[in-house]
Phi, psi and omega in degrees: 000132175233155176260139182248137178241111183273148173152175178256139176254095178261141177070245178268148175255160168292156181267142175239127184263341191290143182279333182269011179296162177217147182236132185243133181249149170313142173072003173242148175255350175264173172252153171248155188318141177293335189297331184287345178262014183270359175227168179293137175274132176253167171306321175301318180296313181301317178297326179295325191245344186236137174288164186291344176251018177252148176226142176291131176263313175206167183230118171268132181230125178298143173303131175246163181302326186289327179289345186289331182241074187224154173210163170238121185240121184237120177258128186235165180290308179223156181288346180279349185261138182277328188285157182258136169290317171209154179215156174216129167259132179223133168238140189220127182240120178252148165248093189075245177251000183262143174290115185258333178203152184195136175239135179221127172239143178255150177222162183064017169234008171206184184278355171207162178306151193229124176275136179257073189287326173297311175302314173305316184293324188292332182276320182305120177094357183250143174303140186276124181216163176297318184295328176288326174302312182290327172301313177300324179289324180285320173301325184295330184249019174289134180091348178294142183248125181269141184277185187300321185236022179227022173313325184298340186288343179286309177301312186292325189285317180295329178277333169303306178304314181297316177305314179300314174302318186292318179300313173305317176296316179304330173290338177296318183297000000 
């Protein structure tokens, strides 16, 4: 089974880590090597792999064990607003009660999605608890600098990460 992510990749493309990924472009029946998707795309890179009238339609990434317990948690000011004050995408894998693998990405708090590697490192190999999830949220925002009007986002972001981890844990069961 594969998950498809549809959309257009303009300027810089998102990074895809799996080796067996495939990208499909308009006007082609074939796919082109996933290795080309492992780095940010520039205009020059796009010209190398795509004709001027081609567009990437989807990227297929096979389901991996870590993706089975995942979530995207978005906090908004109001339901009608589409942008996030903070968000966290989390994929969690447990071995018994211990965290064997985890991925955390933050959104709404920087100019682009941000990988929280330090928070991931503080979780791996430890028994998963609500307190550990909150600690990971705090680690994710350690060193963050608030602007004049957005200081509340640091605390909100840490709580968002903790909540997303708890939601992902519930999905394991």
